[in-house]
N, C-alpha and C positions, 0 to 999 in steps of 0.2 A: 655719903659715894653711894648710898644704893640709886638716886637716876644717870649715876656712871652706868652700872651696872644694865640697870632700864636699856640707855639707851642705845648699848653694844649688843644686848635681847633686840630689840627692836633690829638694827641694820643685818643681824645674824638673821631674820625671820628672813629680810627682804634682797639679800643677798639669797638666801635656799630657794622663795622663790622664782626669782631672778636664775637661777641653775637649773630647775626645773622646766622653765618656759627655755631655755635654750636645750636643753638636755629633745623636746615632747617638739619643738623646730629640726631639728636634728633628724633626728628616726624620722620626718614627714621627708626632707630633702635628702637623704638618704636613702628609703624611696622612689620618691622618681629621678636620683641617678641611674637605680639601680635598674626602674624600666626604660630612662634612655638608653644605657647600653643594652641591653635588647631588641633594644630596637634598629638601636645602630649595627650589629651583631647579624640584626636579618636583614638591611637590605648591604652589608656586606655579601653576602654567601648570596643575595641572590644576586651582584652583580657577579658572582664570580659565575653562577650559575646560565646567566643570558651569554657572556664571553664566552661562554664551554660548549653551548650550544648555538651562540651566532656561527663558534667553530666551526661545529658541522656541521652548522647548512652553508661557507660560503664553497664552492666551490673551486680548489687548487687550479690556478692554470699553467698548465706542463710549461715547465722550466722555468715557473716560478717561485722567485725565494719567498720563504718568511722571514722579516721581517722578526724575529726575539725581541732586540732589545729597548724598539718606541711600543710602548701604550699603547691599546688597542682604544678603539671611540670612546667605545663601553666605561675604559678603564679610568682615560681622564674628566667624562662625562659623571664620575661618579667618584670620583674622586673629594667633591664637596666634603661628602660626606663619612671621610675618611678617613680624618681629617690629615694634618701637615703631610705624613713620613707615606701615605697614601695606604697604609697598612689597617692592620687591622688595631685595638687599645692597648692590647698584651692583658688582658682582663679578662 
């Protein structure tokens, strides 16, 4: 029965190696995900800042109503980066 225990030990060593490889891969992917989230947040802030600046630069015509329910062209152009909800990811 010694060979059965040797086989189990070999399988355990293989499984342990695979777990260590996956943990290293997870750490790498987690780092890339964090960097991508930071980039997304910077783009969201940039979009909001540009929208604010454009709103301040655009002279309002007397008697013209501002439609606050509609997204501005800047909002809709950048919404592809903001995800399906058009807002932040909540992270």
